LUMVO-775570 format. One line per 4 residues: number of its first residue (from 1); their letters; for each residue y, x, z of C-alpha. Coordinates in Angstrom, 2 decimals, always signed. Layout:
<pts>
NUM) A) Y X Z ~ ...
</pts>
This chain:
<pts>
1) MTYY) +0.00 +0.00 +0.00 ~ +3.46 +1.30 -0.80 ~ +6.54 +0.75 +1.27 ~ +10.18 +0.80 +0.30
5) QPFQ) +11.86 +3.94 +1.60 ~ +15.63 +3.23 +1.52 ~ +16.86 +6.81 +1.43 ~ +17.19 +9.87 -0.76
9) VTGF) +15.59 +13.29 -0.46 ~ +16.19 +16.64 -2.07 ~ +13.42 +17.95 -4.30 ~ +12.97 +21.19 -6.20
13) HSCD) +11.22 +21.52 -9.55 ~ +9.59 +24.71 -10.85 ~ +10.25 +25.25 -14.53 ~ +11.26 +27.70 -17.23
17) KDVG) +14.92 +28.74 -17.27 ~ +15.49 +27.27 -20.76 ~ +14.17 +23.89 -19.61 ~ +16.16 +23.95 -16.36
21) LKVL) +19.45 +24.75 -18.11 ~ +18.89 +22.03 -20.71 ~ +18.22 +19.48 -17.97 ~ +21.33 +20.59 -16.04
25) NGEM) +23.42 +20.28 -19.21 ~ +22.08 +16.81 -19.99 ~ +20.37 +17.99 -23.19 ~ +16.91 +16.84 -22.08
29) DLKP) +14.98 +15.11 -19.30 ~ +12.02 +16.48 -17.42 ~ +8.76 +15.20 -18.87 ~ +6.04 +13.76 -16.66
33) SENS) +3.05 +15.99 -16.09 ~ -0.13 +14.34 -17.32 ~ -2.81 +16.92 -16.59 ~ -6.32 +16.20 -15.32
37) WDWL) -5.62 +18.49 -12.34 ~ -2.44 +16.68 -11.20 ~ -3.65 +15.54 -7.81 ~ -0.99 +12.85 -7.37
41) GSGI) -1.41 +11.54 -10.92 ~ +1.03 +11.40 -13.81 ~ +4.68 +12.02 -12.96 ~ +7.43 +14.57 -12.42
45) YFWE) +6.54 +16.89 -9.53 ~ +8.96 +18.24 -6.91 ~ +8.66 +20.31 -3.75 ~ +10.49 +18.32 -1.06
49) QNPG) +13.17 +20.33 +0.79 ~ +11.58 +23.60 -0.34 ~ +13.33 +25.65 -3.06 ~ +11.50 +28.79 -1.91
53) RALL) +8.13 +27.17 -2.59 ~ +9.38 +26.01 -6.00 ~ +10.37 +29.58 -6.86 ~ +7.01 +30.93 -5.66
57) YANE) +5.19 +28.44 -7.91 ~ +7.44 +29.27 -10.89 ~ +6.81 +33.00 -10.38 ~ +3.05 +32.47 -10.07
61) SAEG) +3.08 +30.33 -13.21 ~ +4.90 +33.08 -15.11 ~ +2.21 +35.52 -13.91 ~ -0.58 +33.18 -15.08
65) KQKN) -1.78 +32.44 -11.52 ~ -1.09 +28.68 -11.74 ~ -2.41 +26.08 -14.17 ~ +0.19 +24.93 -16.68
69) KTRI) -0.02 +23.61 -20.23 ~ +3.02 +25.72 -21.10 ~ +3.41 +29.00 -19.25 ~ +6.78 +29.64 -17.62
73) VTPF) +8.46 +32.65 -19.23 ~ +11.53 +32.95 -16.99 ~ +11.07 +31.33 -13.53 ~ +13.74 +28.78 -12.61
77) VLGA) +14.29 +26.27 -9.79 ~ +16.00 +22.97 -10.49 ~ +17.26 +20.86 -7.59 ~ +17.24 +17.07 -7.69
81) VIEL) +18.42 +14.15 -5.58 ~ +15.61 +11.60 -5.53 ~ +15.63 +8.04 -4.24 ~ +12.21 +7.42 -2.75
85) GHCL) +12.05 +3.67 -3.38 ~ +8.48 +2.35 -3.23 ~ +6.15 +5.16 -2.30 ~ +2.92 +6.08 -0.61
89) NLVE) +4.07 +8.19 +2.32 ~ +1.14 +10.36 +3.40 ~ +2.49 +10.80 +6.93 ~ +2.98 +7.08 +7.62
93) HDSL) +0.21 +5.27 +9.54 ~ -0.49 +2.34 +7.19 ~ -0.41 +4.63 +4.15 ~ -2.95 +6.92 +5.82
97) ETVK) -5.23 +3.91 +6.32 ~ -4.87 +3.13 +2.60 ~ -5.79 +6.71 +1.69 ~ -8.75 +6.69 +4.11
101) HAYN) -10.07 +3.47 +2.52 ~ -9.60 +4.88 -1.01 ~ -11.37 +8.11 +0.01 ~ -14.36 +6.20 +1.37
105) KLSE) -14.68 +4.20 -1.87 ~ -14.33 +7.34 -4.00 ~ -16.91 +9.13 -1.83 ~ -19.40 +6.29 -2.46
109) LYLK) -18.85 +6.60 -6.23 ~ -19.37 +10.37 -6.17 ~ -22.50 +10.00 -4.04 ~ -23.98 +7.45 -6.49
113) AGRD) -23.15 +9.82 -9.38 ~ -24.76 +12.77 -7.55 ~ -21.55 +14.78 -7.64 ~ -19.63 +16.72 -4.98
117) MPAF) -16.26 +15.40 -3.88 ~ -13.27 +17.40 -5.15 ~ -11.27 +19.25 -2.48 ~ -7.61 +20.29 -2.46
121) LEGG) -7.00 +23.00 +0.08 ~ -4.21 +25.47 -0.46 ~ -3.59 +28.57 +1.61 ~ -5.10 +29.77 +4.83
125) PIYT) -4.36 +28.86 +8.45 ~ -1.15 +30.37 +9.81 ~ -3.08 +31.29 +12.99 ~ -6.66 +30.89 +14.24
129) GASF) -7.55 +27.23 +14.60 ~ -4.35 +25.97 +12.94 ~ -4.31 +22.96 +10.64 ~ -1.08 +24.28 +9.14
133) TDRL) -1.56 +26.63 +6.18 ~ +0.68 +29.31 +4.73 ~ +1.11 +27.09 +1.64 ~ +1.68 +23.77 +3.42
137) HIEL) +4.25 +21.62 +1.64 ~ +5.38 +18.10 +0.88 ~ +5.06 +17.27 -2.77 ~ +6.70 +14.38 -4.58
141) CVIN) +5.39 +12.85 -7.78 ~ +8.12 +10.73 -9.34 ~ +6.76 +8.06 -11.67 ~ +10.04 +6.26 -12.36
145) KELI) +12.58 +8.84 -13.62 ~ +15.41 +6.39 -12.86 ~ +14.89 +7.32 -9.19 ~ +16.09 +10.86 -9.98
149) KGYF) +19.80 +10.42 -9.29 ~ +20.95 +13.85 -10.44 ~ +20.16 +17.53 -10.83 ~ +21.80 +20.64 -9.40
153) LPRP) +21.50 +24.39 -9.16 ~ +20.25 +25.28 -5.65 ~ +22.26 +27.74 -3.57 ~ +22.32 +30.56 -2.79
157) IPQF) +21.83 +31.10 -6.51 ~ +20.63 +34.75 -6.29 ~ +17.92 +33.70 -3.81 ~ +16.51 +30.68 -5.64
161) NPNL) +17.35 +31.56 -9.25 ~ +17.37 +35.37 -9.45 ~ +16.78 +35.19 -13.22 ~ +19.84 +33.05 -13.95
165) KKAA) +22.04 +35.91 -15.18 ~ +19.20 +37.72 -16.95 ~ +18.53 +37.20 -20.65 ~ +15.48 +35.02 -21.41
</pts>
């Protein structure tokens, strides 16, 4: 079940510098990702409140360490103001019950098919016994691009877009 979230958040998108500059200049829109490995489904992905994580992903994509249809040549971080609207909030009690129910149904299907359940774990524990990992993050998958209210260049620019002044 989704609930209406009446507020905006800041998200950060990992992309190539050419794409980021075109989006900032209004020359193009971000395209939804529609890959089989997109764990939240089809949509435009953002790291919530985490430009450093967006830069890390962009750098890893440029190095070929992340799955992408089109490899990032020059890592770039694009900031966005996003209205949440109707969403499945994975830290809200009723939403967690929805996910638990969906997991149980999916588990039954995989068991009947004789297949192992897919797992999505990223990073290692930050200390022994921790549930927090060194790659823990909140990810947003925006389905309705009208909920993206605007884009910006995150500051400090040298920290989050060190390739901005460099030639592509």
